[in-house]
C-alpha positions in Angstrom: 10.6 -38.9 -41.1 11.6 -35.4 -42.3 8.1 -34.8 -43.9 6.5 -35.6 -40.5 8.8 -33.1 -38.8 8.1 -30.5 -41.5 4.3 -31.1 -41.1 4.7 -30.7 -37.3 6.4 -27.3 -37.8 3.7 -26.2 -40.2 0.9 -27.1 -37.9 0.8 -23.8 -35.9 0.7 -21.8 -39.2 -2.1 -24.0 -40.5 -4.1 -23.6 -37.3 -3.5 -19.9 -37.3 -4.6 -19.6 -40.9 -7.8 -21.6 -40.5 -8.9 -20.4 -37.0 -10.7 -17.2 -37.9 -12.8 -18.9 -40.6 -13.6 -21.9 -38.3 -14.7 -19.5 -35.5 -16.9 -17.6 -37.9 -18.6 -20.7 -39.3 -18.9 -22.3 -35.8 -20.5 -19.1 -34.2 -22.9 -18.8 -37.2 -24.0 -22.4 -36.9 -24.3 -22.1 -33.1 -26.7 -19.1 -33.4 -28.7 -20.6 -36.3 -29.0 -24.0 -34.4 -27.5 -25.8 -37.3 -25.7 -29.1 -36.6 -22.5 -28.4 -34.7 -20.8 -31.5 -35.9 -17.5 -30.8 -37.8 -17.9 -32.1 -41.3 -16.1 -31.7 -44.6 -18.4 -28.8 -45.4 -17.3 -27.0 -42.2 -13.7 -27.5 -42.9 -14.0 -26.2 -46.5 -16.1 -23.2 -45.4 -13.5 -22.5 -42.7 -10.8 -22.3 -45.3 -12.9 -20.1 -47.6 -13.8 -17.7 -44.9 -10.2 -17.6 -43.6 -8.9 -16.9 -47.1 -11.4 -14.0 -47.4 -10.5 -12.6 -43.9 -6.8 -12.7 -44.5 -7.2 -11.2 -48.0 -9.2 -8.3 -46.5 -6.5 -7.8 -43.8 -3.7 -8.1 -46.4 -1.4 -10.0 -44.1 -0.9 -13.5 -43.0 -1.4 -14.7 -39.4 2.4 -15.2 -39.2 3.0 -11.5 -40.0 0.7 -10.3 -37.2 1.4 -10.2 -33.5 -0.3 -12.6 -31.1 -2.6 -9.8 -29.9 -3.6 -8.9 -33.5 -4.4 -12.6 -34.2 -6.6 -12.7 -31.1 -8.4 -9.6 -32.3 -9.0 -11.2 -35.7 -10.4 -14.3 -34.1 -12.8 -12.2 -31.9 -13.9 -10.2 -34.9 -14.5 -13.4 -36.8 -16.8 -14.6 -33.9 -18.7 -11.3 -33.9 -19.1 -11.4 -37.7 -20.5 -15.0 -37.4 -22.9 -13.9 -34.7 -24.0 -10.8 -36.5 -24.5 -12.5 -39.9 -26.5 -15.3 -38.1 -28.8 -12.8 -36.4 -29.4 -11.1 -39.8 -30.0 -14.5 -41.4 -32.6 -15.5 -38.8 -34.5 -12.2 -38.9 -38.0 -12.3 -40.3 -37.2 -9.2 -42.4 -34.6 -11.3 -44.3 -37.3 -13.7 -45.4 -39.5 -10.8 -46.3 -36.7 -9.3 -48.4 -36.1 -12.6 -50.2 -39.9 -12.8 -51.0 -39.9 -9.2 -52.3 -37.1 -9.9 -54.7 -38.8 -13.1 -56.0 -37.0 -15.8 -54.1 -39.7 -18.2 -52.9 -37.6 -19.7 -50.1 -37.0 -19.0 -46.5 -33.8 -19.1 -44.4 -35.5 -21.3 -41.8 -34.7 -25.0 -41.3 -38.2 -26.2 -40.5 -41.8 -25.4 -41.3 -42.3 -24.6 -37.6 -40.0 -21.6 -37.9 -42.0 -20.5 -41.0 -45.4 -20.9 -39.4 -45.0 -20.0 -35.8 -42.9 -17.8 -33.6 -42.6 -17.8 -29.9 -45.8 -16.7 -28.2 -48.2 -17.9 -30.9 -51.2 -20.0 -29.7 -51.1 -23.6 -30.6 -53.8 -26.2 -29.9 -52.6 -29.8 -29.9 -55.1 -32.6 -30.1 -54.0 -35.8 -28.4 -56.3 -38.7 -29.4 -55.0 -41.0 -26.6 -56.0 -38.5 -23.9 -59.1 -37.2 -25.7 -58.0 -33.7 -24.9 -56.6 -30.4 -26.4 -53.5 -28.7 -25.0 -53.8 -25.0 -25.8 -50.9 -22.7 -25.0 -48.2 -20.5 -26.3 -45.5 -22.0 -28.5 -42.2 -21.9 -26.5 -39.7 -23.7 -28.8 -39.1 -26.8 -30.9 -36.0 -28.8 -31.0 -34.7 -31.8 -32.9 -32.7 -34.4 -31.0 -31.5 -37.5 -32.7 -34.3 -37.5 -35.3 -36.9 -36.9 -32.6 -38.7 -33.5 -32.8 -39.9 -32.0 -29.6 -42.4 -29.1 -29.2 -42.8 -27.1 -26.0 -45.9 -25.1 -24.8 -46.0 -22.6 -22.0 -48.9 -20.8 -20.2 -51.2 -23.6 -21.3 -54.4 -25.3 -20.4 -56.1 -28.6 -21.3 -59.6 -28.7 -22.7 -62.1 -31.4 -23.8 -63.7 -31.6 -27.2 -66.4 -29.1 -26.1 -63.7 -26.5 -25.2 -64.3 -26.9 -21.4 -61.2 -26.3 -19.4 -59.9 -29.4 -17.6 -56.6 -28.0 -16.2 -55.5 -24.4 -16.2 -51.8 -23.5 -16.0 -52.0 -20.2 -17.8 -50.9 -18.2 -14.8 -47.8 -20.4 -14.3 -45.2 -18.9 -16.7 -42.5 -21.3 -15.5 -44.5 -24.4 -16.3 -43.7 -25.9 -19.7 -45.2 -29.0 -21.3 -43.1 -31.0 -23.9 -44.5 -33.1 -26.7 -42.9 -35.4 -29.2 -44.2 -34.4 -32.6 -44.9 -38.1 -33.5 -47.4 -38.3 -30.6 -49.5 -35.4 -31.8 -52.6 -36.1 -33.9 -53.6 -32.5 -34.9 -52.4 -28.9 -34.6 -54.2 -25.7 -34.7 -52.1 -22.6 -35.0 -53.7 -19.2 -34.3 -53.0 -15.7 -33.1 -55.3 -16.0 -30.1 -56.8 -18.7 -27.8 -58.9 -20.9 -30.2 -61.6 -21.5 -27.5 -61.6 -17.8 -26.4 -61.0 -18.6 -22.7 -57.8 -16.6 -22.1 -55.9 -13.6 -23.3 -52.4 -13.9 -22.0 -49.9 -11.2 -22.7 
């Protein structure tokens, strides 16, 4: 039983060592909307980042006061947030393209094609209607991808407006991607009815 007791006494040192890296990785994943599940990869990255952080500081968590450890953890969170914001910027993708890397930092094609505020027209065969509005967001939940439009209207195949909700900025319509038959992505209203700022 001595090894269990020894492990128990090493636990605070272990947690103190790994905490800054874990907080950095967790805050980065939270901002970039990556999966927040703790996996082997998360644990390994936490140790790598913790090692780098403690190497830069030049001391171990045991050698620092409690206040200094808290400051290191807060700085780790800020570094995670800051690096995630840089990672998600469109200029980061532009830079990668300029240096010849034909890859983006985005997780989905939606992030590459459209940003918040772009016009999207969605054709729903079942309803025989277009939904035209501003892209609000998309989210994946348990392998189901949702797409949300705001300031939207519905139109028939001739482009005649059936329902107009463009003035209601609080109204959002949500679609499951699997239920959409066709998308049109444009910089302005495809039927030319509205110019919403």
